[in-house]
C-alpha positions as CSV (number, residue, x, y, z in Angstrom):
1,M,-150.1,-72.7,94.5
2,T,-150.1,-72.5,98.4
3,N,-152.8,-70.6,100.0
4,A,-150.4,-67.8,100.9
5,E,-149.7,-67.3,97.1
6,A,-153.2,-67.8,96.1
7,K,-154.2,-64.6,98.8
8,T,-151.7,-62.5,97.3
9,T,-153.2,-59.4,95.7
10,D,-152.5,-56.7,93.3
11,D,-152.5,-54.2,96.2
12,D,-150.0,-56.3,97.6
13,L,-147.9,-56.3,95.1
14,A,-148.5,-52.5,93.9
15,H,-144.7,-52.3,94.8
16,L,-143.6,-54.4,91.6
17,H,-143.6,-53.6,88.0
18,P,-147.0,-54.7,86.3
19,S,-144.7,-57.5,84.5
20,A,-143.3,-58.7,88.0
21,R,-146.7,-58.9,89.4
22,S,-147.8,-62.3,87.9
23,I,-144.6,-63.9,88.6
24,A,-144.5,-63.0,92.1
25,R,-147.6,-65.3,92.7
26,L,-145.6,-68.4,91.2
27,P,-143.7,-71.1,93.4
28,A,-140.5,-70.2,94.9
29,D,-138.8,-72.2,92.1
30,E,-139.9,-70.4,89.4
31,R,-139.4,-66.8,90.8
32,I,-135.8,-67.9,91.6
33,R,-135.4,-68.6,88.0
34,H,-136.6,-65.4,87.0
35,V,-134.5,-63.3,89.6
36,R,-131.5,-65.2,88.2
37,A,-132.3,-64.3,84.5
38,D,-130.6,-62.0,82.0
39,R,-133.0,-58.6,82.3
40,W,-132.4,-55.1,80.7
41,I,-132.7,-52.3,83.6
42,G,-132.6,-49.3,81.2
43,Y,-130.9,-45.8,82.8
44,S,-129.7,-42.8,81.0
45,R,-126.3,-43.5,80.5
46,A,-127.1,-46.7,78.9
47,S,-130.1,-45.5,76.6
48,E,-127.8,-42.5,75.5
49,A,-125.6,-45.4,74.3
50,L,-128.2,-47.0,72.2
51,E,-129.3,-43.6,71.1
52,R,-125.5,-43.2,69.7
53,L,-125.7,-46.6,68.6
54,E,-129.0,-46.3,66.6
55,G,-127.1,-43.2,65.0
56,L,-124.7,-45.3,63.4
57,Y,-126.6,-47.8,62.3
58,E,-129.0,-45.3,60.1
59,W,-126.3,-43.2,59.0
60,P,-125.8,-42.7,55.0
61,K,-122.9,-44.1,53.6
62,K,-120.2,-41.8,52.9
63,Q,-116.3,-41.4,52.3
64,R,-115.5,-41.0,55.9
65,M,-118.2,-42.8,58.6
66,P,-118.1,-41.9,62.3
67,N,-117.0,-44.2,64.6
68,L,-117.9,-45.0,68.5
69,L,-115.5,-46.1,71.6
70,L,-117.9,-47.4,74.2
71,L,-115.6,-47.5,77.3
72,G,-115.6,-48.4,80.8
73,P,-114.4,-50.5,83.6
74,T,-114.5,-54.5,83.4
75,N,-118.0,-56.0,84.3
76,N,-119.9,-52.1,84.0
77,G,-122.5,-52.8,81.3
78,K,-121.0,-52.5,77.8
79,S,-121.5,-56.0,76.8
80,M,-125.5,-55.9,78.2
81,I,-125.5,-52.7,75.7
82,I,-123.9,-54.0,72.5
83,E,-126.3,-57.5,73.3
84,K,-129.6,-54.9,73.3
85,F,-128.4,-53.3,70.3
86,R,-127.8,-56.6,68.3
87,R,-131.1,-57.6,69.3
88,L,-132.6,-54.5,68.1
89,Y,-131.4,-55.6,64.5
90,P,-131.3,-59.4,64.6
91,P,-130.0,-61.5,61.4
92,I,-132.4,-61.9,58.5
93,S,-132.7,-65.6,57.1
94,H,-133.8,-65.6,53.6
95,A,-133.8,-68.4,50.9
96,E,-130.8,-67.9,49.4
97,H,-128.5,-66.1,51.9
98,E,-128.5,-64.4,55.6
99,Q,-128.7,-60.9,56.4
100,I,-126.3,-59.7,59.5
101,P,-127.0,-56.1,60.3
102,V,-125.1,-55.8,63.5
103,L,-122.1,-58.0,63.6
104,A,-120.0,-58.3,66.9
105,V,-116.7,-60.1,67.0
106,Q,-114.1,-60.0,70.2
107,M,-110.6,-59.0,69.7
108,P,-108.5,-62.3,70.0
109,S,-106.2,-62.2,73.4
110,E,-103.1,-62.7,71.4
111,P,-103.7,-60.2,68.6
112,S,-102.7,-60.7,64.9
113,V,-104.3,-59.8,61.8
114,N,-104.9,-63.3,60.7
115,R,-106.6,-64.1,63.8
116,F,-108.7,-60.9,63.6
117,Y,-110.1,-62.2,60.1
118,V,-110.4,-65.9,61.0
119,A,-112.6,-64.3,64.0
120,L,-114.6,-62.3,61.8
121,Q,-115.2,-65.4,59.6
122,A,-116.1,-67.7,62.4
123,A,-118.8,-64.6,64.0
124,L,-120.2,-65.0,60.3
125,G,-120.3,-68.8,60.3
126,A,-118.2,-69.5,57.6
127,P,-116.0,-72.8,57.0
128,L,-112.7,-71.6,58.5
129,R,-109.3,-71.8,56.3
130,P,-106.8,-70.1,59.2
131,R,-103.6,-71.2,57.3
132,Q,-104.6,-68.8,54.1
133,H,-102.4,-66.2,53.6
134,V,-103.6,-62.7,55.3
135,S,-104.4,-60.9,51.8
136,V,-106.5,-64.0,51.2
137,L,-108.3,-63.8,54.2
138,E,-108.8,-60.3,53.9
139,Q,-110.1,-60.6,50.6
140,A,-112.3,-63.1,51.6
141,T,-113.5,-61.8,55.0
142,L,-114.4,-58.3,53.1
143,S,-116.7,-60.2,50.4
144,L,-118.6,-62.0,53.2
145,L,-119.0,-58.8,55.2
146,R,-120.7,-57.0,51.9
147,A,-122.6,-60.2,51.1
148,V,-124.4,-60.6,54.7
149,G,-125.1,-56.7,54.5
150,V,-123.2,-55.6,57.8
151,R,-124.0,-52.2,58.5
152,V,-122.3,-51.9,62.1
153,L,-119.4,-53.8,63.0
154,V,-118.7,-54.1,66.6
155,I,-115.0,-55.2,67.9
156,D,-115.4,-55.9,71.5
157,E,-112.6,-56.3,74.0
158,L,-110.7,-53.9,71.7
159,H,-108.0,-53.4,74.6
160,N,-106.3,-56.9,73.8
161,V,-104.9,-55.0,71.3
162,L,-102.1,-53.8,73.7
163,A,-101.2,-57.4,73.9
164,G,-99.3,-57.2,70.8
165,R,-96.1,-56.2,70.0
166,G,-95.9,-52.6,68.7
167,D,-95.6,-53.7,65.2
168,T,-98.4,-55.9,65.5
169,R,-100.2,-53.3,67.3
170,R,-99.6,-50.7,64.4
171,E,-100.7,-53.5,61.8
172,F,-103.8,-53.9,63.4
173,L,-104.7,-50.0,63.8
174,N,-104.3,-50.1,59.9
175,V,-106.4,-53.1,59.4
176,L,-109.2,-50.9,61.4
177,R,-108.6,-47.9,59.4
178,F,-108.8,-50.3,56.1
179,L,-112.1,-51.6,57.3
180,G,-113.4,-48.7,57.5
181,N,-112.3,-47.0,54.5
182,E,-113.2,-50.1,52.1
183,L,-116.6,-51.1,53.8
184,R,-117.8,-47.8,54.4
185,I,-119.8,-48.6,57.8
186,P,-119.4,-47.7,61.4
187,L,-116.9,-49.3,63.7
188,V,-117.9,-49.7,67.2
189,G,-115.0,-50.3,69.5
190,V,-115.6,-51.5,73.3
191,G,-113.3,-52.1,76.1
192,T,-111.7,-50.6,79.0
193,R,-109.3,-47.1,79.1
194,E,-106.4,-49.1,77.7
195,A,-108.5,-49.6,74.5
196,Y,-108.7,-45.8,74.4
197,L,-104.8,-45.6,75.0
198,A,-104.5,-47.8,71.9
199,I,-106.8,-46.0,69.8
200,R,-105.2,-42.4,70.8
201,S,-101.7,-44.0,69.6
202,D,-102.9,-43.6,65.9
203,E,-103.8,-39.9,65.5
204,Q,-106.0,-40.4,62.2
205,L,-107.9,-43.1,64.2
206,E,-108.2,-41.2,67.3
207,N,-109.9,-38.4,64.8
208,R,-112.2,-41.1,63.9
209,F,-113.4,-42.8,67.0
210,E,-115.8,-40.7,69.5
211,P,-115.3,-42.2,72.9
212,F,-118.5,-42.6,74.9
213,A,-117.5,-43.8,78.9
214,L,-119.5,-45.6,81.0
215,P,-118.1,-44.6,84.6
216,R,-118.3,-46.4,87.8
217,W,-121.3,-45.8,89.7
218,E,-121.6,-43.2,92.3
219,P,-124.3,-42.9,95.1
220,N,-126.4,-40.1,93.5
221,D,-130.1,-39.7,92.3
222,E,-129.4,-41.7,89.3
223,A,-128.2,-44.8,91.5
224,R,-130.9,-44.7,93.5
225,T,-133.2,-44.6,90.5
226,L,-131.5,-47.7,88.8
227,L,-132.1,-49.4,92.7
228,A,-135.4,-48.6,92.3
229,S,-135.7,-50.4,88.9
230,F,-134.2,-53.2,90.7
231,A,-136.6,-53.5,93.3
232,A,-139.8,-53.3,90.9
233,A,-138.2,-55.9,88.8
234,F,-137.6,-58.8,91.1
235,P,-140.9,-60.5,91.9
236,L,-140.6,-60.3,95.9
237,R,-143.8,-59.9,97.6
238,R,-142.6,-57.4,100.3
239,R,-141.1,-53.8,99.2
240,S,-137.4,-54.1,99.0
241,I,-136.2,-50.5,100.3
242,I,-132.8,-49.9,98.6
243,D,-132.9,-46.9,97.1
244,T,-132.2,-44.6,99.8
245,E,-129.0,-42.6,99.8
246,E,-127.6,-44.7,102.9
247,M,-128.3,-48.1,100.7
248,A,-127.2,-47.1,97.4
249,R,-123.8,-46.0,99.6
250,Y,-123.4,-49.4,100.9
251,L,-124.4,-51.2,98.0
252,L,-122.0,-49.5,95.5
253,V,-119.0,-49.9,98.2
254,R,-119.8,-53.7,98.4
255,S,-120.2,-53.8,94.6
256,E,-117.3,-51.7,94.1
257,G,-119.3,-49.7,91.6
258,T,-119.7,-51.5,88.7
259,I,-123.6,-52.4,87.4
260,G,-122.3,-56.1,86.8
261,E,-121.4,-56.6,90.3
262,L,-124.5,-54.9,91.7
263,T,-126.4,-56.7,89.5
264,R,-124.9,-60.2,91.2
265,L,-125.3,-58.8,94.7
266,L,-128.9,-57.7,94.6
267,T,-129.4,-61.1,92.6
268,V,-128.2,-63.4,95.3
269,A,-130.3,-61.2,98.1
270,A,-133.2,-61.6,96.2
271,V,-132.8,-65.8,96.1
272,A,-132.1,-65.1,99.7
273,A,-135.1,-63.5,100.3
274,I,-137.2,-65.7,98.4
275,E,-135.6,-68.8,100.2
276,T,-135.8,-67.7,103.6
277,G,-139.4,-66.1,103.3
278,E,-137.8,-62.6,104.2
279,E,-139.5,-61.7,100.8
280,A,-137.7,-58.4,100.3
281,I,-134.0,-57.3,100.0
282,N,-133.0,-55.9,103.0
283,Q,-129.9,-55.9,105.7
284,R,-130.6,-59.5,106.5
285,T,-130.8,-61.0,103.2
286,L,-127.8,-59.0,101.9
287,L,-125.9,-60.4,104.7
288,A,-127.2,-63.8,104.2
289,A,-126.4,-63.5,100.3
290,P,-123.1,-65.6,99.6
291,Y,-121.4,-63.0,97.8
292,A,-117.9,-61.1,97.9
293,G,-116.8,-58.4,95.9
294,P,-114.2,-58.4,93.5
295,T,-111.2,-57.2,96.0
296,E,-112.3,-59.8,98.2
297,R,-112.6,-62.6,95.8
298,R,-109.2,-62.0,94.9
299,R,-107.8,-61.8,98.9
300,L,-109.8,-65.4,99.5
301,F,-107.9,-66.6,96.2
302,E,-104.8,-65.1,97.2
303,R,-104.9,-66.3,100.8
304,E,-105.5,-70.2,99.3
305,L,-102.5,-69.9,97.3
306,P,-99.4,-72.1,98.3
C-alpha cells in the first residue's frame, strides 16, 4: 500500500457507500477488478419486478396460476433481475436428490417443442436423449420438474418463438399452456416486445400472462438517483458528479437508454479514472473511456465490411 493509499481517511471517502470505502483503499489493480465485477444496483422498477416474482413464488397452487411477461429492450436489465431472483431461491442439495425452486431456461434460437424439452432437461442436469419421441420427452421432463420441486419456471429469450414457422409457433404456445396446467406453477416469460406479440397471438395465453415493461431510461429523477448509486458504488477516491440533469442526458444519449450499456460506459470510465489517477468519472475520463454505443459499433463494423 502506498503512502497516498494509507493516508486516505473516511472523510476523504464520505462520497462512497460504506461497503466501497475499504475497497477504495486497495491498490489500483484490485479496485479495477471490483469495478469490472457484476453488481446489483437497485432501482424502483427492478425492485417492483422482484416483488412481482416473489409474489408468484409464494402463490398457492390452484388450477389456473398467474404468469408474468418481463419485457424490455435488449440489454436493459431483464437478465440481471432474473439472476437476482434465482439467487433468492437457490438450489438445495439433499442426500438423495436436489431441489430447484426456480428454474431458468433459454428458448432455443430455432424453436421446436423437442428442442425446448431437451433444453429443460439440460437445465435440470439430466442426461440428454434428444432423439426420443416428443411424447416421451414430454413425460420425462414433467417427471423431472416435479421431482426437483420447481415452483417457478422462467423462459428467457421468449421472442425466439417468432423465429419458428406458424405451425411450430402455435405448437409451442400450446406447450406453454400445457405446462402451466399440468404443473400448476407460474411461468415467467422474458424477452423483447416481440415476446408480447407472440403471446398476444394466443387469446388464452394473453389472458394468463401479465406484461411488465422495463422501458428505456429517460433523464429524469429516477435516472439521476440511479447514477448517484453507481457513483457511490465505484471505489474511486474523488466524488463523481454524474447525477446532474445535464450529465444524465449526456450519459443516456451515449448509452442509448439501456441500463446494460450505461453500466458498460460507466465501468470503462471508472477504470480510466483509476488508471489515469483522475479518481472520478467526469468529462475527461468519459472521453478517455474506450466505449462506443450500439449504433456506433454497428457503423464501425459495417465500415469494415468489404
